[in-house]
C-alpha positions, 0 to 999 in steps of 0.5 A: 240415353242418347244425351249420355252417349253424346256427352261421353263422346264429347268428353272423348273428343275433348281428351283427344283434342287436349292431347293434340293441344299438348303436341301443339305446345311442344311444337311451339317450344321446338320452334323456339329451340330451332330458332335459337339453334339456327341462330347459334349455328349461323353466328358460330359459322360466320364469326368463328368458322365453327360448324358441327354436323351434329348441330346441323342434323339437330336442326333437321330433326327439330324441323321434322318434329315440328312438322310431324307434331304440328300438323294435327294441331294446325288441322285442329285449329283450322289453319290448314289451306283449303280451297273453298271455291265450291264449298262456300256455295254449298248448303249446310247439309252438303257442307256437312257431308263434304266435311264427313267424307273429308274427315273419313278420308283423312282418317284412312290416309293417316291410318295407312301412313301410321301402319306403313311407318311402323315396320320402317321405324322398328327396323331403324330401331332394331339396327340402331340406325344412326347418321352416316356422317361422322359426328352426326346424331346417333339416334336416326331411328328417333326422328323416324319415330316421329312419322307414326307419332305425327300420323297417329295425332292426325288420326286422333284429330280426325276421330275427334273432329268426326265425333264433333261433326256427328254431334252437330249434324243438320236435319236431314243428314242422317236418319232424320228424313221420315221422322216426325 
């Protein structure tokens, strides 16, 4: 019975990770689009003295999308910055507990930011918030919607990583003591 539950949990974690991988691939394409847009803006500005508020704001929106959608992918791939000064000296069980506590804290923080950002986005959408600059992008609410999307993906990462961590718990970590 337990193996079946672990198999289902692993499939759920894999589905969550696949969604995060898709966000990572989208982020790659957004980065490519941003590079092209910045290059075009610089070329037009310095060769023909042409500039566009809309294009400049699009750069900011693409950067926001890259950050908010790419954070979960970076975490999933282990490309985040960690300080291993103490962690490297811990035994496997202590590392497991630190990892579990870190993931649960990450999940809590992501859930809080997700929840707090929803009214912010809803208000921006309800009033049709747009750029204050003439010629700016009319969908300011769309970039704000990246906040709950990004933190939702981080929460998914935390859940999937927790599922995987629980599946590989070392002996003595949870409920193993006293068993024969």
